[in-house]
Structures are given as structure tokens and as C-alpha cells.
Rosetta silent file (secondary structure, phi, psi, omega in degrees, C-alpha in Angstrom):
SEQUENCE: XXXXXXXXXXXXXXXXXXXXXXXXXXXXXXXXXXXXXXXXXXXXXXXXXXXXXXXXXXXXXXXXXXXXXXXXXXXXXXXXXXXXXXXXXXXXXXXXXXXXXXXXXXXXXXXXXXXXXXXXXXXXXXXXXXXXXXXXXXXXXXXXXXXXXXXXXXXXXXXXXXXXXXXXXXXXXXXXXXXXXXXXXXXXXXXXXXXXXXXXXXXXXXXXXXXXXXXXXXXXXXXXXXXXXXXXXXXXXXXXXXXXXXXXXXXXXXXXXXXXXXXX
SCORE:     score description
SCORE:     0.000 S_00000001
   1 L     0.000  -48.329  173.925   15.020   21.965    3.513 S_00000001
   2 H   -61.289  -28.056  174.923   12.977   21.826    0.291 S_00000001
   3 H   -67.801  -46.701 -178.449   13.174   18.068    0.415 S_00000001
   4 H   -59.182  -42.155  177.137   11.804   17.969    3.981 S_00000001
   5 H   -60.872  -41.283 -179.560    8.981   20.369    2.907 S_00000001
   6 H   -69.341  -36.947  177.343    8.090   18.244   -0.028 S_00000001
   7 H   -65.310  -42.697 -176.256    7.917   15.053    2.081 S_00000001
   8 H   -68.387  -39.625  177.987    5.762   16.734    4.720 S_00000001
   9 H   -57.179  -49.401  177.307    3.445   18.234    2.039 S_00000001
  10 H   -60.405  -43.855  178.606    2.862   14.826    0.467 S_00000001
  11 H   -58.079  -45.303 -176.394    2.423   13.105    3.872 S_00000001
  12 H   -63.303  -38.812  175.411   -0.196   15.693    4.754 S_00000001
  13 H   -63.638  -40.948 -177.918   -2.127   14.956    1.528 S_00000001
  14 H   -71.338  -44.807 -176.980   -2.011   11.209    2.037 S_00000001
  15 H   -63.940  -39.159  177.408   -2.973   11.347    5.717 S_00000001
  16 H   -61.238  -40.813  175.691   -5.857   13.751    5.022 S_00000001
  17 H   -59.582  -47.194 -178.630   -7.171   11.359    2.325 S_00000001
  18 H   -56.092  -51.179 -170.067   -6.923    8.465    4.731 S_00000001
  19 H   -66.480  -34.935 -172.407   -8.673   10.296    7.562 S_00000001
  20 H   -92.940    2.356 -175.460  -11.441   11.578    5.165 S_00000001
  21 L    47.316   44.163  176.313  -11.788    8.098    3.453 S_00000001
  22 L  -105.669  131.874 -174.356  -11.289    9.881    0.134 S_00000001
  23 L   -62.220  137.850 -170.859   -9.828    8.056   -2.822 S_00000001
  24 E   -92.309  120.479  171.332   -6.182    9.281   -3.362 S_00000001
  25 L   -74.364  179.484 -174.551   -5.308   10.351   -7.043 S_00000001
  26 L   -61.918  -21.519 -175.049   -1.970    9.901   -8.632 S_00000001
  27 L    53.357   53.799 -175.878   -0.524   13.089   -7.373 S_00000001
  28 L   -59.137  130.757  178.451    1.267   13.638  -10.650 S_00000001
  29 L    90.823  -11.567 -175.268    4.512   15.607  -10.115 S_00000001
  30 L  -112.673  -19.713 -171.095    4.382   15.002   -6.305 S_00000001
  31 L   -59.692  150.772 -179.686    4.963   11.208   -6.063 S_00000001
  32 L   -63.608  148.214 -176.039    8.183   10.122   -4.405 S_00000001
  33 L   -70.507  -28.073 -176.258   11.017    9.706   -6.839 S_00000001
  34 L  -157.574  178.894 -175.098   12.005    6.269   -5.518 S_00000001
  35 H   -65.159  -42.450  179.794   11.349    3.705   -2.826 S_00000001
  36 H   -54.317  -46.501  175.394   13.766    5.394   -0.306 S_00000001
  37 H   -67.818  -31.767  176.944   11.792    8.622   -0.545 S_00000001
  38 H   -63.102  -38.830  177.522    8.523    6.743   -0.369 S_00000001
  39 H   -72.937  -29.442  176.683    9.468    5.329    3.047 S_00000001
  40 H   -65.586  -42.782  177.680   10.448    8.740    4.255 S_00000001
  41 H   -63.704  -45.551 -179.314    6.974    9.984    3.267 S_00000001
  42 H   -55.366  -47.332 -179.052    5.411    6.861    4.969 S_00000001
  43 H   -58.526  -39.784  178.458    7.226    7.704    8.290 S_00000001
  44 H   -67.668  -36.964  178.703    5.691   11.231    8.085 S_00000001
  45 H   -69.150  -38.080 -179.685    2.241    9.849    7.460 S_00000001
  46 H   -59.645  -43.047  178.988    2.622    7.542   10.481 S_00000001
  47 H   -58.049  -38.775 -176.465    3.335   10.584   12.666 S_00000001
  48 H   -74.226  -45.846 -177.351    0.144   12.263   11.525 S_00000001
  49 H   -66.336  -34.224 -176.153   -2.051    9.124   11.884 S_00000001
  50 L   -57.029  -22.234  178.055   -0.692    8.460   15.438 S_00000001
  51 L  -105.474   22.797  178.771   -2.612   11.502   16.805 S_00000001
  52 L  -114.228 -164.717  175.815   -5.800   10.539   15.019 S_00000001
  53 L   -65.033  -18.973 -179.504   -8.323    7.703   15.404 S_00000001
  54 L   -68.052  -38.660 -176.217   -5.636    5.345   14.166 S_00000001
  55 L    81.835 -171.610 -176.984   -3.624    5.602   17.329 S_00000001
  56 L   -69.411  156.720  173.951    0.003    4.668   17.781 S_00000001
  57 E   -71.351  125.510  179.721    1.824    2.326   15.322 S_00000001
  58 E  -111.713    4.099 -179.590    1.565   -1.104   16.913 S_00000001
  59 E   163.858 -158.439 -170.128    3.434   -3.181   14.268 S_00000001
  60 E  -141.804  156.178  163.919    3.979   -3.795   10.691 S_00000001
  61 E  -124.064  151.628 -179.342    2.598   -5.650    7.697 S_00000001
  62 E  -119.323  129.364  174.399    4.700   -6.858    4.706 S_00000001
  63 E  -100.461  153.283  172.093    3.190   -6.873    1.266 S_00000001
  64 L    59.825   55.242  171.307    4.210   -8.835   -1.841 S_00000001
  65 L  -106.319   -6.039 -177.811    6.012  -11.737   -0.071 S_00000001
  66 L  -121.018  150.882  177.004    4.122  -14.431   -1.923 S_00000001
  67 H   -55.800  -42.466 -176.300    3.993  -15.321   -5.659 S_00000001
  68 H   -58.658  -43.367  178.163    0.245  -14.905   -5.726 S_00000001
  69 H   -74.350  -39.971  175.605    0.444  -11.349   -4.471 S_00000001
  70 H   -59.777  -42.330  178.383    3.543  -10.357   -6.508 S_00000001
  71 H   -64.315  -45.107 -177.188    1.712  -11.588   -9.711 S_00000001
  72 H   -59.115  -45.875 -173.261   -1.500   -9.762   -8.664 S_00000001
  73 H  -100.300   -0.078  178.440    0.140   -6.428   -7.995 S_00000001
  74 L    61.315   32.641 -179.270    2.974   -6.666  -10.492 S_00000001
  75 L  -129.894  134.995 -169.485    5.658   -5.946   -7.851 S_00000001
  76 L  -107.062   14.356  178.770    8.480   -8.404   -7.278 S_00000001
  77 L  -140.805  149.959  174.651    9.806   -7.261   -3.890 S_00000001
  78 L   -55.172  152.969  176.758    8.530   -6.987   -0.349 S_00000001
  79 E  -140.900  126.394 -172.892    7.002   -3.804    0.856 S_00000001
  80 E   -93.904  153.511  179.235    6.563   -2.759    4.529 S_00000001
  81 E  -158.280  158.073 -173.192    3.681   -0.753    5.966 S_00000001
  82 E   -87.737  151.233  167.292    2.385    0.223    9.363 S_00000001
  83 E  -109.246  145.090  179.510   -0.265   -1.331   11.584 S_00000001
  84 E  -118.755  148.109  179.787   -2.123    0.808   14.152 S_00000001
  85 H   -59.418  -34.023 -175.954   -3.628    0.141   17.548 S_00000001
  86 H   -80.201   -8.411  179.187   -6.951    1.776   16.486 S_00000001
  87 H  -119.574   17.949  178.940   -7.383   -0.484   13.499 S_00000001
  88 E  -108.664  132.686 -170.057   -6.321   -3.755   15.094 S_00000001
  89 E  -134.559  156.097  172.038   -9.230   -6.039   16.202 S_00000001
  90 E   -83.276  154.323  170.093   -9.817   -9.475   17.860 S_00000001
  91 L   -51.905  142.248 -174.658  -11.476  -12.214   15.943 S_00000001
  92 L    96.696   -3.559 -179.795  -15.235  -11.859   15.901 S_00000001
  93 E   -58.692  149.263  174.296  -15.115   -8.196   15.212 S_00000001
  94 E  -118.692  115.705 -176.544  -18.048   -6.467   13.447 S_00000001
  95 E  -115.315  155.815  175.551  -16.767   -3.596   11.273 S_00000001
  96 E   -86.845  127.274  177.321  -18.656   -1.156    9.036 S_00000001
  97 H   -58.997  -40.158 -178.852  -18.231   -1.755    5.335 S_00000001
  98 H   -69.497   -4.837  177.220  -18.765    2.005    4.738 S_00000001
  99 H   -82.129    8.140  178.896  -15.691    2.852    6.825 S_00000001
 100 L  -129.984  164.361  173.229  -13.564    1.849    3.852 S_00000001
 101 L   -83.363  -53.561  174.477  -13.397    3.044    0.217 S_00000001
 102 L  -145.423   99.485 -168.663  -13.187   -0.474   -1.195 S_00000001
 103 E   -84.693  141.594  172.660  -12.429   -3.091    1.559 S_00000001
 104 E  -143.721  170.191 -179.125  -10.744   -6.431    1.048 S_00000001
 105 E  -131.998  157.849  179.153   -9.115   -9.136    3.106 S_00000001
 106 E  -137.278  156.821 -173.961   -6.078  -11.264    2.944 S_00000001
 107 E  -101.704  120.081 -172.465   -5.028  -14.502    4.666 S_00000001
 108 E  -130.499  149.243  159.050   -1.965  -14.134    6.887 S_00000001
 109 E   -92.496  132.574  178.604    0.275  -15.783    9.401 S_00000001
 110 E  -121.343  155.872  174.772    1.015  -13.110   12.065 S_00000001
 111 E  -130.905  150.258  168.071    3.554  -12.927   14.899 S_00000001
 112 E  -121.033  131.348 -168.717    3.877  -10.855   18.033 S_00000001
 113 E   -79.977  134.967  171.434    7.407  -10.183   19.155 S_00000001
 114 L   -90.149  -20.460 -176.397    8.467  -11.089   22.753 S_00000001
 115 L  -141.723  158.811  173.315   11.790   -9.385   22.415 S_00000001
 116 L   -59.515  147.470 -176.519   13.384   -6.519   20.440 S_00000001
 117 E  -127.686   95.674  179.877   14.693   -7.782   17.075 S_00000001
 118 L   -69.652  152.058 -169.872   17.774   -6.154   15.655 S_00000001
 119 L   -95.146  -17.262 -175.047   18.127   -6.426   11.914 S_00000001
 120 L   -62.558  126.367  173.642   21.926   -7.001   11.464 S_00000001
 121 L    73.330    7.818 -176.064   22.508  -10.451   10.212 S_00000001
 122 L   -59.191  135.225 -179.353   18.830  -11.424   10.464 S_00000001
 123 L  -146.310  172.288  179.644   17.853  -14.899    9.172 S_00000001
 124 H   -54.011  -41.971 -175.307   15.146  -17.489    9.418 S_00000001
 125 H   -76.103  -39.610 -171.946   16.935  -19.112   12.414 S_00000001
 126 H   -68.361  -33.902 -174.894   17.958  -15.838   14.206 S_00000001
 127 H   -83.203  -10.818 -174.122   14.518  -14.297   14.376 S_00000001
 128 H   -59.254  -36.432 -175.112   12.737  -17.394   15.866 S_00000001
 129 H   -77.473   -6.367  179.816   13.774  -16.406   19.415 S_00000001
 130 H   -94.678  -10.214 -171.734   12.218  -13.060   19.275 S_00000001
 131 E   -88.826  116.979 -177.922    8.772  -14.456   18.475 S_00000001
 132 E   -93.258  -35.402  178.721    6.394  -14.775   21.424 S_00000001
 133 E  -142.131  147.616  172.930    3.120  -15.730   19.718 S_00000001
 134 E  -122.984  148.013 -172.008    1.924  -16.866   16.311 S_00000001
 135 E  -150.818  158.511  168.614   -1.619  -16.440   15.126 S_00000001
 136 E   -84.080  144.163 -178.587   -3.927  -16.650   12.159 S_00000001
 137 E  -149.868  149.832  172.789   -4.912  -13.178   10.979 S_00000001
 138 E   -98.147  127.458  164.515   -6.997  -11.349    8.428 S_00000001
 139 E   -90.841  127.221  172.538   -5.215   -8.277    6.935 S_00000001
 140 E   -91.245  131.043  177.523   -7.821   -5.688    6.137 S_00000001
 141 E  -121.373  157.784 -178.123   -6.844   -3.779    2.965 S_00000001
 142 E  -138.610  121.671  172.695   -8.472   -0.791    1.285 S_00000001
 143 L   -84.331   83.083 -175.440   -8.247    0.194   -2.298 S_00000001
 144 L   -96.155   39.900 -170.626   -8.298    3.882   -1.486 S_00000001
 145 E  -129.290  147.213  172.798   -6.951    5.030   -4.803 S_00000001
 146 L   -58.696  -43.325 -177.816   -8.540    6.533   -7.931 S_00000001
 147 L  -154.896   96.452  178.451   -6.473    3.965   -9.929 S_00000001
 148 H   -67.741  -24.354 -174.157   -3.990    1.870   -8.023 S_00000001
 149 H   -71.948  -15.522  175.929   -2.603    0.242  -11.123 S_00000001
 150 H  -110.005   -5.744 -176.549   -1.336    3.610  -12.307 S_00000001
 151 H   -73.373  -22.447  174.840   -0.441    5.257   -9.055 S_00000001
 152 L    93.423  150.277  179.920    3.038    3.654   -8.831 S_00000001
 153 H   -64.902  -41.754  178.498    4.811    1.543   -6.239 S_00000001
 154 H   -59.056  -39.956  175.645    6.390    4.492   -4.455 S_00000001
 155 H   -63.348  -41.310  174.700    2.995    6.113   -3.882 S_00000001
 156 H   -56.840  -49.194  178.724    1.606    2.814   -2.647 S_00000001
 157 H   -61.909  -48.290  179.633    4.426    2.469   -0.158 S_00000001
 158 H   -53.817  -32.133  179.900    4.061    6.003    0.982 S_00000001
 159 L  -102.148   31.156  174.188    0.408    5.346    1.758 S_00000001
 160 L    60.972   29.567  161.065    1.099    2.073    3.585 S_00000001
 161 L    48.874   58.769 -178.363    0.498   -0.252    0.641 S_00000001
 162 L    68.957  -12.616 -172.466   -3.330   -0.734    0.994 S_00000001
 163 E   -60.426  135.102 -176.924   -3.043   -1.428    4.684 S_00000001
 164 E  -133.520   -1.770 -176.101   -6.254   -0.794    6.683 S_00000001
 165 E   137.656 -169.450  177.010   -5.892   -2.914    9.733 S_00000001
 166 E  -154.366  159.787  171.064   -6.095   -6.436   11.000 S_00000001
 167 E  -124.511  117.969 -169.015   -8.134   -9.013   12.689 S_00000001
 168 E  -111.211  136.549  175.099   -6.154  -11.427   14.925 S_00000001
 169 L   -80.985 -175.091 -176.811   -6.895  -14.870   16.069 S_00000001
 170 L   -69.436  136.372  176.726   -5.714  -16.411   19.349 S_00000001
 171 L   -76.808  131.780  177.630   -1.926  -16.349   19.920 S_00000001
 172 E  -118.198  148.598  179.747   -0.016  -19.631   20.350 S_00000001
 173 L   -66.895  125.822 -168.606    3.429  -20.218   21.628 S_00000001
 174 H   -61.772  -30.859 -178.782    5.800  -20.877   18.693 S_00000001
 175 H   -67.188  -21.326  177.203    7.605  -23.801   20.485 S_00000001
 176 H   -84.554   -3.064 -174.680    4.380  -25.744   20.458 S_00000001
 177 L  -102.017  144.337  170.302    3.964  -25.420   16.615 S_00000001
 178 L   -64.894  178.510 -177.720    5.170  -27.432   13.695 S_00000001
 179 L   -61.297  123.348  178.427    7.293  -25.715   11.083 S_00000001
 180 H   -57.152  -24.961 -173.898    5.250  -22.618    9.794 S_00000001
 181 H   -68.724  -22.571 -178.029    6.425  -23.300    6.278 S_00000001
 182 H   -96.225   -0.836 -173.061    4.218  -26.375    6.084 S_00000001
 183 L   -83.400  131.593  176.655    1.039  -24.842    7.397 S_00000001
 184 E   -89.741  144.010  173.499   -1.868  -24.613    4.944 S_00000001
 185 E  -133.843  166.005 -177.300   -4.229  -21.693    5.050 S_00000001
 186 E  -156.659  151.667  174.643   -7.424  -20.661    3.318 S_00000001
 187 E  -103.991  136.623  173.440   -9.860  -17.745    2.966 S_00000001
 188 E  -130.045  137.335  174.742  -13.713  -18.190    3.137 S_00000001
 189 E  -118.135  120.842 -174.491  -16.151  -15.490    2.320 S_00000001
 190 L    52.667   33.724  174.573  -19.627  -16.185    3.626 S_00000001
 191 L    87.247    6.981 -178.849  -18.552  -19.770    4.312 S_00000001
 192 E  -113.819  122.854  177.724  -17.266  -20.516    0.739 S_00000001
 193 E   -57.116  127.733 -179.382  -13.572  -21.200    0.224 S_00000001
 194 E  -120.532   -1.463  178.638  -12.163  -18.608   -2.277 S_00000001
 195 E   174.079  159.714 -178.948   -8.385  -19.421   -2.156 S_00000001
 196 E  -147.392  160.364  177.664   -5.645  -21.352   -0.353 S_00000001
 197 E  -161.246 -179.645  172.428   -1.929  -21.296    0.240 S_00000001
 198 E  -131.265  156.421 -176.705    0.924  -22.572    2.400 S_00000001
 199 H   -53.430  -36.812  178.666    3.415  -20.930    4.706 S_00000001
 200 H   -62.794  -17.278  172.835    6.355  -21.717    2.390 S_00000001
 201 H   -62.645  -14.446 -178.079    4.761  -19.378   -0.180 S_00000001
 202 L   -94.061   95.461  174.651    6.032  -16.470    1.976 S_00000001
 203 L    51.858   27.197 -175.490    9.567  -16.011    0.757 S_00000001
 204 L    91.364  -33.671 -179.815   10.308  -19.705    1.254 S_00000001
 205 L  -163.175  139.088 -176.166    9.437  -19.425    4.981 S_00000001
 206 H   -58.745  -31.189 -179.961    7.340  -17.000    6.980 S_00000001
 207 H   -68.900  -27.099  176.430   10.363  -16.230    9.184 S_00000001
 208 H   -65.558  -31.291  171.259   12.252  -15.143    6.123 S_00000001
 209 H   -67.125  -35.787 -179.138    9.742  -12.317    5.786 S_00000001
 210 H   -69.712  -45.223 -177.520   10.268  -11.399    9.414 S_00000001
 211 H   -67.693  -41.184  171.827   14.061  -11.369    8.894 S_00000001
 212 H   -59.918  -36.760  178.360   13.610   -9.107    5.802 S_00000001
 213 H   -75.416  -33.324 -176.943   11.566   -6.672    7.854 S_00000001
 214 H   -59.947  -49.899  177.279   13.995   -6.688   10.777 S_00000001
 215 H   -57.800  -49.238 -179.641   16.793   -5.547    8.354 S_00000001
 216 H   -57.545  -52.817 -174.920   14.474   -3.053    6.659 S_00000001
 217 H   -64.565  -41.770  179.770   13.266   -1.535    9.930 S_00000001
 218 H   -62.457  -41.178  179.374   16.733   -1.164   11.391 S_00000001
 219 H   -59.950  -30.866  175.255   17.947    0.614    8.192 S_00000001
 220 L   -79.645   -6.404 -175.577   15.067    3.101    8.745 S_00000001
 221 L    81.897   17.500 -179.400   16.126    3.740   12.256 S_00000001
 222 L  -134.999   65.943 -174.796   13.021    2.092   13.743 S_00000001
 223 L   -57.979  157.799 -175.637   14.101   -1.497   14.741 S_00000001
 224 E   -72.607  136.075 -172.574   11.430   -3.959   15.641 S_00000001
 225 L  -116.323  151.937  175.811   10.396   -3.899   19.305 S_00000001
 226 L   -51.682  140.511  177.002    8.866   -6.283   21.827 S_00000001
 227 L    88.757   -8.485  178.100    5.086   -6.279   21.724 S_00000001
 228 L   -78.029  146.237  175.417    4.876   -5.318   18.042 S_00000001
 229 E  -102.808  139.435  177.413    2.643   -7.396   15.799 S_00000001
 230 E  -130.582  129.607  175.237    3.777   -8.309   12.245 S_00000001
 231 E   -92.215  126.196 -163.493    1.647   -9.652    9.371 S_00000001
 232 E   -97.394  -14.635  177.691    4.025  -11.688    7.218 S_00000001
 233 E   135.118  149.258 -169.920    2.191  -11.780    3.871 S_00000001
 234 E   -83.800  131.320  173.432   -0.933  -13.119    2.229 S_00000001
 235 L   -82.962  -10.747 -177.097   -1.209  -16.728    1.192 S_00000001
 236 L  -131.962  141.518  177.443   -4.278  -16.044   -0.834 S_00000001
 237 L   -47.221  145.801  178.626   -5.055  -13.335   -3.451 S_00000001
 238 L   -54.922  137.540  171.805   -6.909  -10.270   -2.081 S_00000001
 239 E  -114.614  117.964 -179.089  -10.648  -10.757   -1.818 S_00000001
 240 E   -83.407  141.405 -169.061  -12.765   -7.644   -2.211 S_00000001
 241 L  -114.884  141.729  174.012  -15.940   -7.703   -0.154 S_00000001
 242 L   -83.811  157.053  175.317  -19.602   -6.692   -0.658 S_00000001
 243 L   -49.954  138.229  177.571  -21.510   -5.135    2.215 S_00000001
 244 L    90.687   -5.925 -168.190  -22.502   -7.671    4.787 S_00000001
 245 L   -73.090  147.939  171.873  -19.892  -10.192    3.988 S_00000001
 246 E  -106.907  121.826 -178.746  -18.332  -12.444    6.661 S_00000001
 247 E  -108.588  132.622  179.073  -14.578  -13.043    6.060 S_00000001
 248 E  -137.168  138.925  178.424  -12.769  -15.900    7.707 S_00000001
 249 E  -116.543  133.963  173.866   -9.137  -17.066    7.578 S_00000001
 250 E  -128.412  132.215  177.881   -8.267  -20.562    8.727 S_00000001
 251 E  -135.197  128.762 -169.076   -4.747  -21.719    9.012 S_00000001
 252 L   -62.530  139.157 -173.684   -4.174  -25.298   10.190 S_00000001
 253 L    74.078  -30.802 -179.407   -2.958  -25.689   13.854 S_00000001
 254 L   -82.384  -28.735 -175.837   -3.088  -21.895   14.319 S_00000001
 255 E    97.196 -143.034 -172.110   -6.900  -21.684   14.142 S_00000001
 256 E  -139.149  165.269  166.194   -8.978  -18.941   12.605 S_00000001
 257 E  -134.534  147.165 -175.978   -9.776  -15.216   12.564 S_00000001
 258 E  -143.287  141.729  174.230  -13.201  -13.924   11.474 S_00000001
 259 E  -146.811  152.034  170.197  -14.861  -10.651   10.878 S_00000001
 260 E  -110.143  135.711 -179.277  -18.180   -9.322    9.529 S_00000001
 261 E  -108.666   90.376 -175.355  -18.296   -6.188    7.424 S_00000001
 262 E   -64.429  138.240  179.597  -21.750   -4.835    8.165 S_00000001
 263 L   -59.884  143.357  179.284  -23.558   -2.863    5.671 S_00000001
 264 L   119.298    0.000    0.000  -23.629    0.912    6.373 S_00000001
């Protein structure tokens, strides 16, 4: 019972900060003791956000699946976080820069599941059949911390690992696509390329990240379901945006996703 109360208390603090767009301090003495406890807190945060403007959880994002992001964040393993219906947008969206603490974007390959995806024995080959659509995507991230470099990995996981939404391009049938590992992607800010990468940067193959998430989600008792969207990891280092910036992600064959972060 004391453990449940501690999880709920921290989840309430995190969710309140998210809803108020208030930077989250380190929570000294209250941070999850380990990654397992962090995901328990994250689940409690999701339940609180689901009854707010965030809406239901509609999928997942996976952080730290590429060398560029592992080096940037100093974390050498994937981390899962929630996506929500109320913060998922179609390409061309105009969003308010002021609705974030410090907004940034990442260049992602995303998938939408056509079938439930059990995690037992998941592999690059076994997860392919569950994918109904593949698309270029912008992951929206938010540095909503007093100091993310000192807050610790468990706290970042508990608070959805910078996740703040997504902007999705048009979905394409996977059978019509070349191997995702060979697709090159890039990020442009106000029309200027600021970074590029390739699908193989994502754990060797984008579907390897999906297989990791399938195992992870099943172990948490929340297996991946048909209709969920999954962002598989950024090909390009996070780009932090000034007010008014237009962010665009282009991935060969998949197309593009674009959003403007209007001042205000």
C-alpha cells in the first residue's frame, strides 16, 4: 500500500506539471528507484492524462533507439512513452509555440498497426504482418524540466521521456515499400536541412524497435493493439525551435510531415 501511494503521489505531481505547462524539478527523494518503478508511475500518469485535454492513449513512441539520440541523451537503451489522441496531428498542422515549455522536433518513421501484436518471440520478421501503414512523422518533444540532464532516466521515463505529441504524414501500405532500413530521412527548419539519417540507425532496422516495444508492452500488461500508432525513433538529433518556425521531416518514399509552431 505505501508503494502504491508513492506511485500515485508522484504521478499526480507529474501530470499536474504537464497540464499546467510548468517545468518539472528533480523531485529529490521522490524519483522512482529504478526503471521498473518508473514505468509504473508512467502508467499512472497516463490514466490521469486520459481524462484531460490529452485524451486517450493512442499509441507509443520509443526514445533512444538510434546512436545520435543515445549519444545526445547519454542513455544506451530504448525507452517507451505514450502518445495521446489529443496531441496527434495531421501534416500541415499549425500549433502554438507557447503551448510548450521548450518545444523541439525529431525525424521519425512511424507505423500504424492493423492487427494486435503480441510480444512473445517478437522479431523483425514477426512484427511485419501487424503493420498496416507506414508514414513519415514529426515527433514533438518538450523539454519541460528544470534541468533534464540531472533529473535522471527513471524520472524522464515516468514523465513520458520528453514526449509531447506527433505530426503524421500520409500512411502507405508496407507491402508497396522498399526495406525501411535503407530509407534516408532529414529534418528541415524553415527550409534549411539541419540533420539526416537512415532507417538502419534505428536498432539496425525500424522493425527491431517495434519488436522491442511489443515485448516491453506485453511485459507491462498492455500489449500493442490494432489501430495504435508507434514512432520508432529519431533519425536526427532533436532540434529545438524558436517561435514561428516551420519544421519539416522528409523520408524518401514515405513523403513528408510538416508543422508550423506559431508565435504566441
